[in-house]
ROSE-867053 format. One record per atom (N, C-alpha, C): residue in one letter; x, y, z. Coordinates in nm, 4 decimals. Example, Ala and Ser with C-alpha at 12.3 -4.5 7.8 and 13.67 -1.06 7.14 Angstrom:
! residues 2
+---------+----------+----------+----------+
| residuo |       c1 |       c2 |       c3 |
+---------+----------+----------+----------+
|       A |   1.3190 |  -0.5690 |   0.7800 |
|       A |   1.2300 |  -0.4500 |   0.7800 |
|       A |   1.3200 |  -0.3300 |   0.7800 |
|       S |   1.2850 |  -0.2250 |   0.7080 |
|       S |   1.3670 |  -0.1060 |   0.7140 |
|       S |   1.2900 |   0.0030 |   0.7870 |
+---------+----------+----------+----------+
! end
This chain:
! residues 158
+---------+----------+----------+----------+
| residuo |       c1 |       c2 |       c3 |
+---------+----------+----------+----------+
|       M |   3.1012 |   2.0227 |  -0.9928 |
|       M |   3.0637 |   2.0014 |  -0.8544 |
|       M |   2.9116 |   1.9898 |  -0.8417 |
|       L |   2.8406 |   2.0793 |  -0.9077 |
|       L |   2.6950 |   2.0770 |  -0.9027 |
|       L |   2.6412 |   1.9476 |  -0.9638 |
|       M |   2.7049 |   1.9004 |  -1.0702 |
|       M |   2.6642 |   1.7773 |  -1.1365 |
|       M |   2.6773 |   1.6577 |  -1.0415 |
|       A |   2.7846 |   1.6528 |  -0.9652 |
|       A |   2.8062 |   1.5426 |  -0.8704 |
|       A |   2.7019 |   1.5438 |  -0.7613 |
|       A |   2.6654 |   1.6616 |  -0.7114 |
|       A |   2.5628 |   1.6722 |  -0.6062 |
|       A |   2.4271 |   1.6267 |  -0.6596 |
|       A |   2.3957 |   1.6636 |  -0.7822 |
|       A |   2.2688 |   1.6201 |  -0.8416 |
|       A |   2.2674 |   1.4690 |  -0.8591 |
|       G |   2.3799 |   1.4113 |  -0.8970 |
|       G |   2.3890 |   1.2662 |  -0.9132 |
|       G |   2.3684 |   1.1938 |  -0.7822 |
|       I |   2.4261 |   1.2462 |  -0.6746 |
|       I |   2.4093 |   1.1851 |  -0.5425 |
|       I |   2.2630 |   1.1935 |  -0.4996 |
|       G |   2.1993 |   1.3082 |  -0.5237 |
|       G |   2.0580 |   1.3241 |  -0.4887 |
|       G |   1.9705 |   1.2247 |  -0.5620 |
|       Q |   1.9969 |   1.2038 |  -0.6890 |
|       Q |   1.9198 |   1.1075 |  -0.7675 |
|       Q |   1.9430 |   0.9658 |  -0.7188 |
|       A |   2.0673 |   0.9337 |  -0.6842 |
|       A |   2.0982 |   0.7995 |  -0.6345 |
|       A |   2.0250 |   0.7727 |  -0.5039 |
|       Q |   2.0105 |   0.8761 |  -0.4214 |
|       Q |   1.9397 |   0.8604 |  -0.2946 |
|       Q |   1.7929 |   0.8253 |  -0.3201 |
|       V |   1.7282 |   0.8947 |  -0.4128 |
|       V |   1.5885 |   0.8654 |  -0.4441 |
|       V |   1.5749 |   0.7238 |  -0.4983 |
|       V |   1.6638 |   0.6852 |  -0.5892 |
|       V |   1.6594 |   0.5509 |  -0.6455 |
|       V |   1.6789 |   0.4484 |  -0.5347 |
|       G |   1.7728 |   0.4739 |  -0.4427 |
|       G |   1.7965 |   0.3836 |  -0.3308 |
|       G |   1.6743 |   0.3703 |  -0.2417 |
|       E |   1.6059 |   0.4821 |  -0.2191 |
|       E |   1.4862 |   0.4790 |  -0.1352 |
|       E |   1.3709 |   0.4078 |  -0.2060 |
|       E |   1.3611 |   0.4239 |  -0.3364 |
|       E |   1.2583 |   0.3512 |  -0.4107 |
|       E |   1.2874 |   0.2014 |  -0.4070 |
|       A |   1.4155 |   0.1656 |  -0.4125 |
|       A |   1.4523 |   0.0247 |  -0.4010 |
|       A |   1.4175 |  -0.0280 |  -0.2627 |
|       E |   1.4371 |   0.0538 |  -0.1609 |
|       E |   1.3996 |   0.0150 |  -0.0240 |
|       E |   1.2484 |  -0.0034 |  -0.0127 |
|       L |   1.1735 |   0.0832 |  -0.0783 |
|       L |   1.0283 |   0.0704 |  -0.0803 |
|       L |   0.9880 |  -0.0640 |  -0.1411 |
|       D |   1.0483 |  -0.0987 |  -0.2525 |
|       D |   1.0193 |  -0.2272 |  -0.3173 |
|       D |   1.0619 |  -0.3452 |  -0.2303 |
|       R |   1.1756 |  -0.3300 |  -0.1608 |
|       R |   1.2241 |  -0.4360 |  -0.0724 |
|       R |   1.1282 |  -0.4584 |   0.0444 |
|       L |   1.0766 |  -0.3507 |   0.1032 |
|       L |   0.9816 |  -0.3638 |   0.2139 |
|       L |   0.8513 |  -0.4301 |   0.1685 |
|       R |   0.8051 |  -0.3921 |   0.0487 |
|       R |   0.6847 |  -0.4544 |  -0.0056 |
|       R |   0.7071 |  -0.6032 |  -0.0278 |
|       A |   0.8227 |  -0.6376 |  -0.0819 |
|       A |   0.8556 |  -0.7782 |  -0.1068 |
|       A |   0.8654 |  -0.8559 |   0.0252 |
|       K |   0.9227 |  -0.7938 |   0.1274 |
|       K |   0.9304 |  -0.8592 |   0.2586 |
|       K |   0.7905 |  -0.8855 |   0.3148 |
|       A |   0.6992 |  -0.7917 |   0.2939 |
|       A |   0.5612 |  -0.8101 |   0.3402 |
|       A |   0.4949 |  -0.9258 |   0.2659 |
|       E |   0.5164 |  -0.9319 |   0.1347 |
|       E |   0.4586 |  -1.0409 |   0.0569 |
|       E |   0.5174 |  -1.1753 |   0.0988 |
|       D |   0.6472 |  -1.1781 |   0.1259 |
|       D |   0.7114 |  -1.3009 |   0.1737 |
|       D |   0.6536 |  -1.3428 |   0.3089 |
|       A |   0.6333 |  -1.2464 |   0.3968 |
|       A |   0.5767 |  -1.2767 |   0.5283 |
|       A |   0.4370 |  -1.3366 |   0.5132 |
|       M |   0.3562 |  -1.2815 |   0.4242 |
|       M |   0.2220 |  -1.3385 |   0.4031 |
|       M |   0.2332 |  -1.4789 |   0.3447 |
|       G |   0.3297 |  -1.4993 |   0.2577 |
|       G |   0.3526 |  -1.6321 |   0.2016 |
|       G |   0.3936 |  -1.7329 |   0.3073 |
|       N |   0.4561 |  -1.6837 |   0.4140 |
|       N |   0.4969 |  -1.7695 |   0.5252 |
|       N |   0.3943 |  -1.7684 |   0.6385 |
|       D |   0.2736 |  -1.7181 |   0.6100 |
|       D |   0.1630 |  -1.7157 |   0.7052 |
|       D |   0.1941 |  -1.6310 |   0.8290 |
|       D |   0.2667 |  -1.5199 |   0.8090 |
|       D |   0.3020 |  -1.4271 |   0.9159 |
|       D |   0.2341 |  -1.2932 |   0.8894 |
|       A |   0.1062 |  -1.2842 |   0.9239 |
|       A |   0.0293 |  -1.1629 |   0.8971 |
|       A |   0.0827 |  -1.0439 |   0.9770 |
|       E |   0.1287 |  -1.0672 |   1.0995 |
|       E |   0.1816 |  -0.9575 |   1.1813 |
|       E |   0.3089 |  -0.9002 |   1.1190 |
|       G |   0.3986 |  -0.9864 |   1.0740 |
|       G |   0.5201 |  -0.9404 |   1.0069 |
|       G |   0.4887 |  -0.8683 |   0.8767 |
|       A |   0.3898 |  -0.9172 |   0.8045 |
|       A |   0.3486 |  -0.8529 |   0.6797 |
|       A |   0.2939 |  -0.7137 |   0.7080 |
|       A |   0.2121 |  -0.7019 |   0.8128 |
|       A |   0.1560 |  -0.5719 |   0.8490 |
|       A |   0.2670 |  -0.4737 |   0.8854 |
|       M |   0.3634 |  -0.5198 |   0.9633 |
|       M |   0.4729 |  -0.4342 |   1.0052 |
|       M |   0.5536 |  -0.3851 |   0.8841 |
|       N |   0.5839 |  -0.4725 |   0.7912 |
|       N |   0.6607 |  -0.4322 |   0.6732 |
|       N |   0.5799 |  -0.3433 |   0.5797 |
|       M |   0.4511 |  -0.3671 |   0.5690 |
|       M |   0.3672 |  -0.2799 |   0.4857 |
|       M |   0.3559 |  -0.1414 |   0.5482 |
|       G |   0.3498 |  -0.1369 |   0.6802 |
|       G |   0.3486 |  -0.0073 |   0.7470 |
|       G |   0.4759 |   0.0711 |   0.7183 |
|       R |   0.5882 |   0.0037 |   0.7210 |
|       R |   0.7163 |   0.0682 |   0.6886 |
|       R |   0.7195 |   0.1133 |   0.5428 |
|       A |   0.6657 |   0.0301 |   0.4546 |
|       A |   0.6615 |   0.0666 |   0.3130 |
|       A |   0.5716 |   0.1881 |   0.2911 |
|       A |   0.4598 |   0.1942 |   0.3622 |
|       A |   0.3695 |   0.3093 |   0.3512 |
|       A |   0.4397 |   0.4362 |   0.3982 |
|       L |   0.5141 |   0.4255 |   0.5070 |
|       L |   0.5881 |   0.5407 |   0.5570 |
|       L |   0.6938 |   0.5853 |   0.4554 |
|       M |   0.7625 |   0.4912 |   0.3948 |
|       M |   0.8638 |   0.5230 |   0.2933 |
|       M |   0.7977 |   0.5900 |   0.1728 |
|       A |   0.6821 |   0.5413 |   0.1310 |
|       A |   0.6110 |   0.6024 |   0.0181 |
|       A |   0.5708 |   0.7465 |   0.0513 |
|       A |   0.5269 |   0.7685 |   0.1754 |
|       A |   0.4898 |   0.9045 |   0.2173 |
|       A |   0.6110 |   0.9973 |   0.2125 |
|       Q |   0.7250 |   0.9487 |   0.2606 |
|       Q |   0.8465 |   1.0304 |   0.2588 |
|       Q |   0.8898 |   1.0613 |   0.1159 |
|       L |   0.8848 |   0.9617 |   0.0291 |
|       L |   0.9218 |   0.9837 |  -0.1108 |
|       L |   0.8263 |   1.0830 |  -0.1771 |
|       G |   0.6992 |   1.0716 |  -0.1464 |
|       G |   0.6005 |   1.1624 |  -0.2034 |
|       G |   0.6233 |   1.3071 |  -0.1627 |
|       K |   0.6604 |   1.3282 |  -0.0387 |
|       K |   0.6841 |   1.4647 |   0.0096 |
|       K |   0.8051 |   1.5291 |  -0.0570 |
|       R |   0.8986 |   1.4478 |  -0.1016 |
|       R |   1.0209 |   1.5002 |  -0.1640 |
|       R |   1.0034 |   1.5287 |  -0.3128 |
|       Q |   0.8951 |   1.4830 |  -0.3713 |
|       Q |   0.8753 |   1.5004 |  -0.5151 |
|       Q |   0.8412 |   1.6451 |  -0.5477 |
|       T |   0.9024 |   1.6964 |  -0.6513 |
|       T |   0.8698 |   1.8310 |  -0.6968 |
|       T |   0.7619 |   1.8266 |  -0.8050 |
|       E |   0.7522 |   1.7145 |  -0.8730 |
|       E |   0.6517 |   1.6959 |  -0.9790 |
|       E |   0.5197 |   1.6532 |  -0.9149 |
|       P |   0.4117 |   1.7313 |  -0.9312 |
|       P |   0.2840 |   1.6971 |  -0.8673 |
|       P |   0.2304 |   1.5590 |  -0.9070 |
|       A |   0.2503 |   1.5191 |  -1.0317 |
|       A |   0.1986 |   1.3889 |  -1.0758 |
|       A |   0.2697 |   1.2745 |  -1.0033 |
|       L |   0.4006 |   1.2862 |  -0.9860 |
|       L |   0.4746 |   1.1829 |  -0.9130 |
|       L |   0.4375 |   1.1826 |  -0.7655 |
|       R |   0.4114 |   1.3007 |  -0.7122 |
|       R |   0.3665 |   1.3097 |  -0.5729 |
|       R |   0.2353 |   1.2328 |  -0.5556 |
|       Q |   0.1466 |   1.2430 |  -0.6538 |
|       Q |   0.0192 |   1.1708 |  -0.6507 |
|       Q |   0.0404 |   1.0195 |  -0.6555 |
|       V |   0.1357 |   0.9748 |  -0.7356 |
|       V |   0.1638 |   0.8315 |  -0.7465 |
|       V |   0.2104 |   0.7770 |  -0.6112 |
|       F |   0.3005 |   0.8500 |  -0.5464 |
|       F |   0.3483 |   0.8038 |  -0.4159 |
|       F |   0.2393 |   0.8130 |  -0.3095 |
|       K |   0.1519 |   0.9121 |  -0.3220 |
|       K |   0.0411 |   0.9249 |  -0.2268 |
|       K |  -0.0552 |   0.8062 |  -0.2419 |
|       S |  -0.0850 |   0.7683 |  -0.3642 |
|       S |  -0.1730 |   0.6532 |  -0.3856 |
|       S |  -0.1061 |   0.5253 |  -0.3371 |
|       T |   0.0258 |   0.5157 |  -0.3573 |
|       T |   0.1001 |   0.3995 |  -0.3087 |
|       T |   0.0946 |   0.3934 |  -0.1562 |
|       E |   0.1110 |   0.5082 |  -0.0919 |
|       E |   0.1019 |   0.5123 |   0.0549 |
|       E |  -0.0347 |   0.4634 |   0.1026 |
|       H |  -0.1423 |   0.5132 |   0.0415 |
|       H |  -0.2772 |   0.4707 |   0.0806 |
|       H |  -0.2971 |   0.3208 |   0.0583 |
|       L |  -0.2486 |   0.2712 |  -0.0552 |
|       L |  -0.2626 |   0.1285 |  -0.0848 |
|       L |  -0.1887 |   0.0450 |   0.0191 |
|       Y |  -0.0673 |   0.0836 |   0.0512 |
|       Y |   0.0113 |   0.0076 |   0.1486 |
|       Y |  -0.0479 |   0.0185 |   0.2888 |
|       R |  -0.1063 |   0.1331 |   0.3234 |
|       R |  -0.1747 |   0.1456 |   0.4533 |
|       R |  -0.2963 |   0.0524 |   0.4557 |
|       S |  -0.3650 |   0.0439 |   0.3443 |
|       S |  -0.4796 |  -0.0463 |   0.3358 |
|       S |  -0.4365 |  -0.1899 |   0.3600 |
|       Q |  -0.3287 |  -0.2297 |   0.2949 |
|       Q |  -0.2799 |  -0.3656 |   0.3127 |
|       Q |  -0.2307 |  -0.3869 |   0.4561 |
|       E |  -0.1670 |  -0.2870 |   0.5144 |
|       E |  -0.1236 |  -0.2975 |   0.6538 |
|       E |  -0.2431 |  -0.3247 |   0.7455 |
|       H |  -0.3501 |  -0.2471 |   0.7297 |
|       H |  -0.4698 |  -0.2671 |   0.8128 |
|       H |  -0.5327 |  -0.4033 |   0.7884 |
|       G |  -0.5362 |  -0.4451 |   0.6627 |
|       G |  -0.5923 |  -0.5766 |   0.6309 |
|       G |  -0.5132 |  -0.6889 |   0.6949 |
|       Y |  -0.3818 |  -0.6804 |   0.6857 |
|       Y |  -0.2967 |  -0.7834 |   0.7460 |
|       Y |  -0.3070 |  -0.7817 |   0.8981 |
|       R |  -0.3197 |  -0.6631 |   0.9570 |
|       R |  -0.3370 |  -0.6547 |   1.1030 |
|       R |  -0.4695 |  -0.7175 |   1.1447 |
|       G |  -0.5722 |  -0.6948 |   1.0647 |
|       G |  -0.7014 |  -0.7572 |   1.0932 |
|       G |  -0.6923 |  -0.9088 |   1.0895 |
|       L |  -0.6216 |  -0.9605 |   0.9913 |
|       L |  -0.6030 |  -1.1047 |   0.9798 |
|       L |  -0.5248 |  -1.1593 |   1.0994 |
|       A |  -0.4190 |  -1.0878 |   1.1390 |
|       A |  -0.3390 |  -1.1307 |   1.2546 |
|       A |  -0.4237 |  -1.1294 |   1.3817 |
|       L |  -0.5047 |  -1.0269 |   1.3977 |
|       L |  -0.5916 |  -1.0176 |   1.5152 |
|       L |  -0.6942 |  -1.1305 |   1.5168 |
|       F |  -0.7494 |  -1.1615 |   1.4000 |
|       F |  -0.8460 |  -1.2701 |   1.3894 |
|       F |  -0.7833 |  -1.4024 |   1.4336 |
|       R |  -0.6618 |  -1.4263 |   1.3878 |
|       R |  -0.5935 |  -1.5513 |   1.4244 |
|       R |  -0.5588 |  -1.5546 |   1.5720 |
|       R |  -0.5121 |  -1.4413 |   1.6265 |
|       R |  -0.4777 |  -1.4360 |   1.7688 |
|       R |  -0.6000 |  -1.4562 |   1.8572 |
|       A |  -0.7157 |  -1.4155 |   1.8082 |
|       A |  -0.8394 |  -1.4273 |   1.8858 |
|       A |  -0.9008 |  -1.5669 |   1.8748 |
|       G |  -0.8374 |  -1.6565 |   1.8055 |
|       G |  -0.8871 |  -1.7927 |   1.7964 |
|       G |  -0.9512 |  -1.8290 |   1.6648 |
|       G |  -0.9723 |  -1.7332 |   1.5774 |
|       G |  -1.0252 |  -1.7603 |   1.4445 |
|       G |  -1.1714 |  -1.8010 |   1.4413 |
|       E |  -1.2477 |  -1.7609 |   1.5412 |
|       E |  -1.3898 |  -1.7968 |   1.5445 |
|       E |  -1.4735 |  -1.6919 |   1.4733 |
|       L |  -1.5735 |  -1.7404 |   1.4015 |
|       L |  -1.6648 |  -1.6534 |   1.3279 |
|       L |  -1.7910 |  -1.6291 |   1.4089 |
|       P |  -1.8533 |  -1.5156 |   1.3948 |
|       P |  -1.8081 |  -1.3990 |   1.3187 |
|       P |  -1.6899 |  -1.3328 |   1.3874 |
|       A |  -1.6124 |  -1.2591 |   1.3102 |
|       A |  -1.4930 |  -1.1919 |   1.3625 |
|       A |  -1.5335 |  -1.0819 |   1.4598 |
|       S |  -1.4413 |  -1.0489 |   1.5461 |
|       S |  -1.4666 |  -0.9455 |   1.6471 |
|       S |  -1.4795 |  -0.8077 |   1.5828 |
|       A |  -1.5294 |  -0.7146 |   1.6625 |
|       A |  -1.5429 |  -0.5766 |   1.6156 |
|       A |  -1.4056 |  -0.5184 |   1.5829 |
|       G |  -1.3022 |  -0.5582 |   1.6558 |
|       G |  -1.1668 |  -0.5096 |   1.6277 |
|       G |  -1.1163 |  -0.5544 |   1.4921 |
|       V |  -1.1426 |  -0.6795 |   1.4593 |
|       V |  -1.1020 |  -0.7321 |   1.3282 |
|       V |  -1.1776 |  -0.6582 |   1.2182 |
|       C |  -1.3081 |  -0.6480 |   1.2342 |
|       C |  -1.3883 |  -0.5804 |   1.1318 |
|       C |  -1.3529 |  -0.4322 |   1.1223 |
|       G |  -1.3181 |  -0.3704 |   1.2340 |
|       G |  -1.2746 |  -0.2311 |   1.2317 |
|       G |  -1.1459 |  -0.2148 |   1.1526 |
|       S |  -1.0527 |  -0.3077 |   1.1709 |
|       S |  -0.9277 |  -0.3031 |   1.0942 |
|       S |  -0.9567 |  -0.3174 |   0.9451 |
|       L |  -1.0479 |  -0.4074 |   0.9103 |
|       L |  -1.0820 |  -0.4274 |   0.7685 |
|       L |  -1.1556 |  -0.3061 |   0.7118 |
|       Q |  -1.2351 |  -0.2387 |   0.7946 |
|       Q |  -1.3021 |  -0.1170 |   0.7478 |
|       Q |  -1.2005 |  -0.0045 |   0.7240 |
|       L |  -1.1000 |   0.0045 |   0.8126 |
|       L |  -0.9925 |   0.1015 |   0.7892 |
|       L |  -0.9183 |   0.0687 |   0.6598 |
|       A |  -0.8970 |  -0.0595 |   0.6361 |
|       A |  -0.8324 |  -0.1028 |   0.5123 |
|       A |  -0.9157 |  -0.0616 |   0.3913 |
|       Q |  -1.0464 |  -0.0779 |   0.4015 |
|       Q |  -1.1366 |  -0.0402 |   0.2922 |
|       Q |  -1.1316 |   0.1107 |   0.2671 |
|       L |  -1.1283 |   0.1890 |   0.3742 |
|       L |  -1.1228 |   0.3342 |   0.3609 |
|       L |  -0.9920 |   0.3785 |   0.2935 |
|       E |  -0.8808 |   0.3223 |   0.3364 |
|       E |  -0.7526 |   0.3558 |   0.2748 |
|       E |  -0.7497 |   0.3129 |   0.1281 |
|       L |  -0.8092 |   0.1981 |   0.0967 |
|       L |  -0.8148 |   0.1531 |  -0.0417 |
|       L |  -0.8950 |   0.2510 |  -0.1273 |
|       Q |  -1.0060 |   0.3009 |  -0.0741 |
|       Q |  -1.0850 |   0.3995 |  -0.1480 |
|       Q |  -1.0028 |   0.5249 |  -0.1762 |
|       H |  -0.9255 |   0.5703 |  -0.0757 |
|       H |  -0.8390 |   0.6872 |  -0.0969 |
|       H |  -0.7357 |   0.6575 |  -0.2057 |
|       A |  -0.6783 |   0.5377 |  -0.2029 |
|       A |  -0.5797 |   0.4997 |  -0.3047 |
|       A |  -0.6425 |   0.5015 |  -0.4433 |
|       Q |  -0.7617 |   0.4431 |  -0.4568 |
|       Q |  -0.8270 |   0.4368 |  -0.5868 |
|       Q |  -0.8646 |   0.5761 |  -0.6379 |
|       E |  -0.9097 |   0.6634 |  -0.5477 |
|       E |  -0.9432 |   0.8005 |  -0.5880 |
|       E |  -0.8185 |   0.8751 |  -0.6342 |
|       T |  -0.7099 |   0.8584 |  -0.5616 |
|       T |  -0.5850 |   0.9256 |  -0.5973 |
|       T |  -0.5311 |   0.8709 |  -0.7291 |
|       L |  -0.5408 |   0.7402 |  -0.7488 |
|       L |  -0.4973 |   0.6810 |  -0.8751 |
|       L |  -0.5796 |   0.7347 |  -0.9916 |
|       A |  -0.7098 |   0.7455 |  -0.9716 |
|       A |  -0.7973 |   0.7937 |  -1.0786 |
|       A |  -0.7637 |   0.9372 |  -1.1178 |
|       S |  -0.7230 |   1.0182 |  -1.0204 |
|       S |  -0.6932 |   1.1580 |  -1.0511 |
|       S |  -0.5495 |   1.1787 |  -1.0997 |
|       S |  -0.4644 |   1.0763 |  -1.0895 |
|       S |  -0.3231 |   1.0949 |  -1.1242 |
|       S |  -0.2904 |   1.0671 |  -1.2695 |
|       E |  -0.3756 |   0.9990 |  -1.3412 |
|       E |  -0.3455 |   0.9660 |  -1.4807 |
|       E |  -0.4179 |   1.0629 |  -1.5732 |
|       T |  -0.3437 |   1.1185 |  -1.6679 |
|       T |  -0.4038 |   1.2110 |  -1.7632 |
|       T |  -0.4686 |   1.1324 |  -1.8763 |
|       P |  -0.5891 |   1.1705 |  -1.9170 |
|       P |  -0.6597 |   1.0940 |  -2.0209 |
|       P |  -0.5907 |   1.0972 |  -2.1569 |
|       D |  -0.5204 |   1.2068 |  -2.1884 |
|       D |  -0.4565 |   1.2163 |  -2.3196 |
|       D |  -0.3249 |   1.1396 |  -2.3269 |
|       R |  -0.2615 |   1.1119 |  -2.2111 |
|       R |  -0.1355 |   1.0382 |  -2.2103 |
|       R |  -0.1355 |   0.9370 |  -2.0953 |
|       P |  -0.2163 |   0.8311 |  -2.1049 |
|       P |  -0.2185 |   0.7338 |  -1.9962 |
|       P |  -0.0818 |   0.6687 |  -1.9769 |
|       G |  -0.0438 |   0.6537 |  -1.8512 |
|       G |   0.0834 |   0.5909 |  -1.8197 |
|       G |   0.2023 |   0.6851 |  -1.8292 |
|       A |   0.1795 |   0.8122 |  -1.8684 |
|       A |   0.2902 |   0.9067 |  -1.8838 |
|       A |   0.3443 |   0.9532 |  -1.7489 |
|       V |   0.2670 |   0.9456 |  -1.6455 |
|       V |   0.3080 |   0.9946 |  -1.5148 |
|       V |   0.4220 |   0.9114 |  -1.4583 |
|       S |   0.4043 |   0.7826 |  -1.4530 |
|       S |   0.5056 |   0.6940 |  -1.3970 |
|       S |   0.4887 |   0.5558 |  -1.4578 |
|       P |   0.5986 |   0.4905 |  -1.4873 |
|       P |   0.5867 |   0.3543 |  -1.5408 |
|       P |   0.5311 |   0.2566 |  -1.4369 |
|       K |   0.5347 |   0.2949 |  -1.3085 |
|       K |   0.4839 |   0.2082 |  -1.2026 |
|       K |   0.3326 |   0.2197 |  -1.1843 |
|       L |   0.2725 |   0.3198 |  -1.2459 |
|       L |   0.1296 |   0.3435 |  -1.2261 |
|       L |   0.0416 |   0.2238 |  -1.2630 |
|       P |   0.0614 |   0.1575 |  -1.3776 |
|       P |  -0.0236 |   0.0414 |  -1.4085 |
|       P |  -0.0099 |  -0.0712 |  -1.3059 |
|       A |   0.1109 |  -0.0934 |  -1.2570 |
|       A |   0.1307 |  -0.1985 |  -1.1561 |
|       A |   0.0616 |  -0.1623 |  -1.0250 |
|       I |   0.0681 |  -0.0362 |  -0.9864 |
|       I |   0.0010 |   0.0083 |  -0.8637 |
|       I |  -0.1501 |  -0.0072 |  -0.8793 |
|       R |  -0.1996 |   0.0324 |  -0.9952 |
|       R |  -0.3442 |   0.0197 |  -1.0216 |
|       R |  -0.3876 |  -0.1272 |  -1.0168 |
|       Q |  -0.3092 |  -0.2162 |  -1.0760 |
|       Q |  -0.3424 |  -0.3594 |  -1.0755 |
|       Q |  -0.3381 |  -0.4148 |  -0.9337 |
|       T |  -0.2384 |  -0.3738 |  -0.8561 |
|       T |  -0.2293 |  -0.4189 |  -0.7165 |
|       T |  -0.3511 |  -0.3721 |  -0.6377 |
|       A |  -0.3932 |  -0.2487 |  -0.6606 |
|       A |  -0.5120 |  -0.1965 |  -0.5913 |
|       A |  -0.6366 |  -0.2751 |  -0.6311 |
|       D |  -0.6505 |  -0.3061 |  -0.7583 |
|       D |  -0.7664 |  -0.3843 |  -0.8041 |
|       D |  -0.7655 |  -0.5241 |  -0.7434 |
|       D |  -0.6492 |  -0.5873 |  -0.7404 |
|       D |  -0.6385 |  -0.7214 |  -0.6814 |
|       D |  -0.6664 |  -0.7170 |  -0.5313 |
|       W |  -0.6125 |  -0.6154 |  -0.4642 |
|       W |  -0.6328 |  -0.6035 |  -0.3197 |
|       W |  -0.7804 |  -0.5792 |  -0.2875 |
|       A |  -0.8511 |  -0.5069 |  -0.3722 |
|       A |  -0.9935 |  -0.4817 |  -0.3499 |
|       A |  -1.0707 |  -0.6134 |  -0.3458 |
|       I |  -1.0342 |  -0.7060 |  -0.4329 |
|       I |  -1.0992 |  -0.8370 |  -0.4363 |
|       I |  -1.0672 |  -0.9157 |  -0.3093 |
|       V |  -0.9397 |  -0.9154 |  -0.2698 |
|       V |  -0.8974 |  -0.9876 |  -0.1487 |
|       V |  -0.9668 |  -0.9294 |  -0.0256 |
|       L |  -0.9694 |  -0.7985 |  -0.0162 |
|       L |  -1.0292 |  -0.7328 |   0.0998 |
|       L |  -1.1795 |  -0.7605 |   0.1088 |
|       A |  -1.2484 |  -0.7540 |  -0.0027 |
|       A |  -1.3921 |  -0.7848 |  -0.0030 |
|       A |  -1.4159 |  -0.9296 |   0.0384 |
|       S |  -1.3300 |  -1.0194 |  -0.0066 |
|       S |  -1.3402 |  -1.1598 |   0.0308 |
|       S |  -1.3189 |  -1.1781 |   0.1808 |
|       M |  -1.2188 |  -1.1098 |   0.2362 |
|       M |  -1.1925 |  -1.1183 |   0.3801 |
|       M |  -1.3119 |  -1.0675 |   0.4604 |
|       M |  -1.3684 |  -0.9569 |   0.4188 |
|       M |  -1.4821 |  -0.8998 |   0.4913 |
|       M |  -1.6009 |  -0.9949 |   0.4883 |
|       G |  -1.6237 |  -1.0577 |   0.3747 |
|       G |  -1.7321 |  -1.1548 |   0.3648 |
|       G |  -1.7053 |  -1.2794 |   0.4451 |
|       E |  -1.5832 |  -1.3292 |   0.4353 |
|       E |  -1.5460 |  -1.4512 |   0.5053 |
|       E |  -1.5516 |  -1.4328 |   0.6568 |
|       F |  -1.5129 |  -1.3152 |   0.7040 |
|       F |  -1.5138 |  -1.2881 |   0.8480 |
|       F |  -1.6490 |  -1.2390 |   0.8977 |
|       R |  -1.7450 |  -1.2279 |   0.8042 |
|       R |  -1.8812 |  -1.1849 |   0.8350 |
|       R |  -1.8857 |  -1.0444 |   0.8959 |
|       C |  -1.8086 |  -0.9571 |   0.8388 |
|       C |  -1.8073 |  -0.8178 |   0.8830 |
|       C |  -1.9205 |  -0.7423 |   0.8150 |
|       P |  -1.9854 |  -0.6512 |   0.8881 |
|       P |  -2.0920 |  -0.5713 |   0.8247 |
|       P |  -2.0338 |  -0.4763 |   0.7211 |
|       N |  -2.1087 |  -0.4502 |   0.6167 |
|       N |  -2.0606 |  -0.3589 |   0.5105 |
|       N |  -2.0833 |  -0.2175 |   0.5453 |
+---------+----------+----------+----------+
! end
């Protein structure tokens, strides 16, 4: 009986991780279809799912991985919202204070993600925490480039 309950609990976590991946994929699809508002909404949901998964983790290292994922997804949510706001405002440069504020929030969340990622990997066993850690780190590095480009393109102050 105890074995069956443990199996159900594990299946729930796996299902929620699959939902997290599905929400991220939906956000990427929305951006591919030039729907920044839809992308922001799905990234916000993914960030919330990552936060919930992180709170349920008993292993501190895995909790850190989900925390960094939450920060990264919040950063992308703010970035996509900034892009949507820029387009709704007519797309004139320089971007409004609201757009630049959204991008600054995105930058702040990205910094939190990068700090959490840096503290989550052990130097003696890199990648031992989670097999998803290298992919999260690569996504954060790629997003940093995109975000810096957006801030420059929209002429936002640093």
